[in-house]
Phi, psi and omega in degrees: 000159176050051184075008168272143177278138181227148180272140179243128174256115182279168179047084177275128171264097188300324184292348174269357182288142177282164188296142178155187176247124177241153175263127182246155166211171174196166175295139175290131187295324183247006189235029182311138007262021183285164183243153181256126183247146169216169175257135185247119176256116182244152178057231183297337180285318171301312178302326175306322182282348172104019174257140178274002179216161178303139182230147181253124176255124182233140175270120178241159181278124012263357193214211186255159176221138181235123182233151170305127179308320186293347184264005193258000178087204187267129182231162176247138180272126180269125183103176178290152184299335174279351183280138181225159177271000000 
């Protein structure tokens, strides 16, 4: 990000992610070649927010959207697979 080369790991199995907060991306549907970024809250991080399952938090116009991770489609994990925020 910001001029740095990052590794992307495609096809995330959300139920296999270790507890943590992860940065995700995928192609922006209407703004190619740009990418859409979101945050994955997995395991205890999602429970801390009050969710019993992993969630993806996306910024949408005009606010924020929180969805069950498995219902959000295909994402790429940004950075090494063990990297967490």
